[in-house]
Each structure stands twice: as C-alpha cells, then as structure tokens.
N, CA, C and O of each residue as an XYZ file, in Angstrom:
356
protein
N     101.549     93.283    249.033
C     102.445     93.979    248.165
C     102.382     93.430    246.739
O     102.502     94.207    245.792
N     102.198     92.122    246.553
C     102.151     91.531    245.222
C     100.951     92.021    244.431
O     101.022     92.087    243.204
N      99.838     92.373    245.097
C      98.644     92.862    244.395
C      98.918     94.209    243.740
O      98.406     94.486    242.656
N      99.708     95.033    244.377
C     100.023     96.352    243.811
C     100.856     96.190    242.536
O     100.621     96.903    241.560
N     101.801     95.291    242.525
C     102.613     95.069    241.329
C     101.763     94.546    240.177
O     101.967     94.948    239.031
N     100.821     93.664    240.458
C      99.946     93.155    239.411
C      99.092     94.263    238.826
O      98.887     94.310    237.613
N      98.595     95.144    239.660
C      97.765     96.231    239.173
C      98.585     97.193    238.334
O      98.097     97.694    237.321
N      99.797     97.456    238.726
C     100.626     98.386    237.974
C     101.059     97.814    236.626
O     101.213     98.559    235.659
N     101.254     96.507    236.558
C     101.679     95.909    235.299
C     100.582     96.035    234.261
O     100.842     96.441    233.128
N      99.374     95.697    234.630
C      98.234     95.833    233.727
C      98.344     94.977    232.482
O      99.393     94.399    232.197
N      97.272     94.906    231.760
C      97.214     94.126    230.532
C      97.796     94.924    229.371
O      98.395     94.344    228.465
N      97.633     96.220    229.383
C      98.060     97.059    228.277
C      99.574     97.023    228.086
O     100.049     97.125    226.955
N     100.326     96.882    229.146
C     101.786     96.878    229.001
C     102.277     95.669    228.212
O     103.367     95.716    227.642
N     101.507     94.599    228.168
C     101.897     93.406    227.421
C     101.315     93.374    226.020
O     101.611     92.458    225.253
N     100.491     94.357    225.667
C      99.830     94.368    224.368
C     100.838     94.659    223.257
O     101.738     95.480    223.434
N     100.691     93.997    222.127
C     101.607     94.283    221.007
C     101.315     95.660    220.419
O     100.191     96.156    220.495
N     102.314     96.251    219.850
C     102.135     97.563    219.245
C     101.421     97.434    217.903
O     101.370     96.356    217.310
N     100.878     98.538    217.445
C     100.187     98.533    216.153
C     101.176     98.208    215.042
O     100.840     97.508    214.086
N     102.389     98.715    215.172
C     103.418     98.426    214.169
C     103.726     96.947    214.045
O     103.897     96.437    212.938
N     103.798     96.251    215.178
C     104.099     94.812    215.112
C     102.924     94.031    214.536
O     103.122     93.036    213.839
N     101.713     94.469    214.820
C     100.531     93.808    214.249
C     100.493     94.020    212.746
O     100.254     93.075    211.995
N     100.726     95.258    212.294
C     100.726     95.550    210.871
C     101.866     94.822    210.162
O     101.718     94.404    209.014
N     102.979     94.673    210.829
C     104.102     93.943    210.259
C     103.731     92.484    210.019
O     104.051     91.924    208.971
N     103.065     91.876    210.977
C     102.641     90.481    210.820
C     101.599     90.336    209.719
O     101.633     89.373    208.952
N     100.673     91.287    209.639
C      99.661     91.251    208.577
C     100.326     91.406    207.216
O      99.983     90.698    206.269
N     101.277     92.333    207.118
C     101.984     92.544    205.862
C     102.743     91.292    205.435
O     102.703     90.914    204.264
N     103.422     90.655    206.358
C     104.155     89.435    206.019
C     103.208     88.323    205.563
O     103.544     87.546    204.670
N     102.026     88.251    206.178
C     101.040     87.251    205.765
C     100.562     87.521    204.336
O     100.485     86.609    203.513
N     100.246     88.779    204.058
C      99.754     89.142    202.725
C     100.848     88.931    201.680
O     100.575     88.423    200.592
N     102.068     89.312    201.997
C     103.184     89.121    201.066
C     103.418     87.628    200.812
O     103.750     87.237    199.694
N     103.250     86.810    201.825
C     103.406     85.360    201.645
C     102.376     84.820    200.671
O     102.691     84.002    199.807
N     101.144     85.282    200.818
C     100.078     84.814    199.913
C     100.341     85.305    198.490
O     100.198     84.545    197.532
N     100.726     86.581    198.354
C     101.010     87.124    197.026
C     102.187     86.389    196.387
O     102.160     86.074    195.197
N     103.210     86.122    197.179
C     104.364     85.390    196.661
C     103.995     83.985    196.206
O     104.454     83.525    195.161
N     103.176     83.313    196.982
C     102.741     81.962    196.600
C     101.918     82.001    195.309
O     102.085     81.156    194.429
N     101.032     82.988    195.208
C     100.226     83.112    193.986
C     101.096     83.451    192.780
O     100.847     82.958    191.680
N     102.109     84.284    192.975
C     103.009     84.622    191.874
C     103.785     83.389    191.419
O     103.967     83.177    190.220
N     104.236     82.589    192.357
C     104.970     81.381    191.981
C     104.064     80.385    191.251
O     104.489     79.723    190.304
N     102.826     80.291    191.701
C     101.859     79.435    190.989
C     101.649     79.968    189.579
O     101.550     79.195    188.626
N     101.581     81.300    189.447
C     101.429     81.909    188.122
C     102.601     81.601    187.217
O     102.413     81.342    186.028
N     103.811     81.625    187.761
C     105.000     81.298    186.969
C     104.949     79.842    186.521
O     105.268     79.530    185.373
N     104.553     78.965    187.413
C     104.473     77.536    187.068
C     103.411     77.303    185.996
O     103.644     76.578    185.029
N     102.241     77.925    186.175
C     101.161     77.745    185.209
C     101.548     78.313    183.847
O     101.260     77.705    182.816
N     102.197     79.473    183.840
C     102.602     80.048    182.551
C     103.667     79.178    181.882
O     103.696     79.074    180.655
N     104.538     78.556    182.673
C     105.514     77.626    182.099
C     104.841     76.412    181.483
O     105.233     75.944    180.414
N     103.831     75.911    182.164
C     103.075     74.776    181.601
C     102.351     75.199    180.335
O     102.305     74.453    179.358
N     101.776     76.415    180.357
C     101.102     76.926    179.155
C     102.085     77.019    177.992
O     101.753     76.675    176.857
N     103.291     77.484    178.282
C     104.312     77.634    177.235
C     104.735     76.273    176.675
O     104.889     76.106    175.466
N     104.921     75.305    177.580
C     105.364     73.982    177.128
C     104.299     73.258    176.328
O     104.616     72.489    175.421
N     103.032     73.498    176.658
C     101.955     72.794    175.962
C     101.393     73.591    174.787
O     100.397     73.190    174.185
N     102.027     74.717    174.460
C     101.502     75.545    173.372
C     101.716     74.911    172.002
O     100.984     75.209    171.058
N     102.692     74.057    171.890
C     102.942     73.387    170.612
C     103.433     74.347    169.539
O     103.279     74.064    168.351
N     104.010     75.458    169.921
C     104.523     76.412    168.946
C     103.468     77.340    168.377
O     103.772     78.183    167.533
N     102.234     77.194    168.826
C     101.149     78.064    168.363
C     101.392     79.486    168.889
O     101.482     79.701    170.098
N     101.494     80.438    167.981
C     101.923     81.781    168.372
C     100.961     82.457    169.349
O     101.398     83.197    170.230
N      99.672     82.213    169.207
C      98.699     82.842    170.114
C      98.865     82.314    171.537
O      98.846     83.087    172.495
N      99.025     81.012    171.673
C      99.180     80.409    173.001
C     100.540     80.756    173.620
O     100.642     80.929    174.835
N     101.575     80.857    172.794
C     102.892     81.262    173.289
C     102.810     82.696    173.811
O     103.368     83.015    174.861
N     102.118     83.544    173.080
C     101.950     84.938    173.490
C     101.194     85.040    174.817
O     101.549     85.843    175.679
N     100.154     84.225    174.973
C      99.406     84.217    176.234
C     100.284     83.755    177.395
O     100.219     84.310    178.492
N     101.096     82.746    177.145
C     101.987     82.231    178.196
C     103.015     83.284    178.589
O     103.311     83.444    179.773
N     103.563     84.006    177.614
C     104.541     85.046    177.911
C     103.905     86.198    178.689
O     104.527     86.758    179.592
N     102.668     86.550    178.339
C     101.970     87.610    179.074
C     101.696     87.179    180.512
O     101.829     87.976    181.441
N     101.316     85.921    180.690
C     101.060     85.411    182.040
C     102.345     85.392    182.864
O     102.327     85.726    184.049
N     103.447     85.006    182.250
C     104.733     84.995    182.943
C     105.155     86.414    183.320
O     105.627     86.653    184.431
N     104.984     87.336    182.403
C     105.329     88.728    182.679
C     104.495     89.279    183.834
O     105.025     89.942    184.726
N     103.206     89.009    183.818
C     102.329     89.484    184.890
C     102.708     88.871    186.235
O     102.679     89.553    187.259
N     103.058     87.605    186.237
C     103.453     86.939    187.486
C     104.744     87.516    188.043
O     104.855     87.743    189.248
N     105.703     87.750    187.190
C     106.983     88.296    187.638
C     106.801     89.732    188.126
O     107.376     90.118    189.144
N     106.009     90.521    187.410
C     105.741     91.895    187.848
C     105.044     91.886    189.205
O     105.379     92.689    190.076
N     104.087     90.994    189.392
C     103.400     90.885    190.679
C     104.349     90.520    191.805
O     104.246     91.060    192.906
N     105.266     89.614    191.539
C     106.246     89.214    192.544
C     107.198     90.367    192.872
O     107.533     90.580    194.037
N     107.629     91.102    191.867
C     108.522     92.238    192.085
C     107.813     93.338    192.888
O     108.398     93.926    193.798
N     106.552     93.606    192.542
C     105.795     94.616    193.280
C     105.626     94.199    194.734
O     105.741     95.035    195.630
N     105.358     92.937    194.981
C     105.201     92.447    196.351
C     106.494     92.599    197.139
O     106.468     93.028    198.292
N     107.612     92.255    196.535
C     108.899     92.364    197.227
C     109.251     93.829    197.478
O     109.720     94.182    198.560
N     109.023     94.679    196.477
C     109.310     96.102    196.653
C     108.422     96.733    197.722
O     108.874     97.585    198.487
N     107.164     96.314    197.772
C     106.281     96.867    198.807
C     106.753     96.462    200.194
O     106.678     97.255    201.133
N     107.234     95.243    200.328
C     107.776     94.797    201.611
C     109.013     95.619    201.986
O     109.162     96.033    203.136
N     109.882     95.849    201.027
C     111.093     96.630    201.292
C     110.734     98.061    201.682
O     111.309     98.613    202.619
N     109.789     98.659    200.966
C     109.402    100.040    201.258
C     108.783    100.149    202.637
O     109.131    101.047    203.404
N     107.877     99.253    202.961
C     107.221     99.312    204.256
C     108.210     99.079    205.388
O     108.167     99.779    206.399
N     109.098     98.105    205.232
C     110.099     97.836    206.259
C     111.015     99.055    206.452
O     111.404     99.372    207.576
N     111.350     99.726    205.360
C     112.194    100.922    205.453
C     111.471    102.039    206.181
O     112.055    102.705    207.036
N     110.207    102.249    205.852
C     109.435    103.301    206.488
C     109.228    102.997    207.975
O     109.331    103.895    208.811
N     108.938    101.748    208.302
C     108.756    101.370    209.696
C     110.077    101.544    210.467
O     110.064    101.852    211.659
N     111.194    101.349    209.793
C     112.499    101.502    210.424
C     112.772    102.931    210.883
O     113.554    103.145    211.810
N     112.140    103.898    210.251
C     112.325    105.295    210.626
C     111.563    105.658    211.884
O     111.861    106.667    212.524
N     110.586    104.850    212.241
C     109.768    105.172    213.415
C     110.134    104.254    214.510
O     109.572    104.340    215.602
C-alpha cells in the first residue's frame, strides 16, 4: 500500500511554482541593484567631499548621486509593481 502513495505523490507535486522561482530571482536582482545603488551613493559622496569646491567635479558628483538615487527608486518601484501584479494571480 505504501508504494501506491509514493507513486501518487510524485516529484512534480513538490516542485516550486514558476511564480515562486521568479519571485526569488527578482529579489536576488533587486538586492544586487540596491547594493550597487548604495555603493554609487557612497562613491558620489566621496567624490563630492574630495571635489575641493571645483565646480566641474561637484557637478559630476551631483550627477552620480542623482543617477544612483534614480536607480534605487526604479528598483524599488519595480519590486512593488511586480509584487502587486503577482498578488492578482
């Protein structure tokens, strides 16, 4: 009798869904993007502090900071959008 239960359970019933796999991949990618954005913020802060008031270097640091913050916001918004869409299914 135990052999019949094992056959009916099968391997497929324990397999993760595509949604859960994509969710894990998304969280991994968002983690990497978030880490890179934070590194960008730190580097742009260092650029700003070491600019010595030079307008060209200050401008570069501000552009780098803006790009890092925009990247972080886009990453967070993409996570929110995907989680919302997955919630409907």
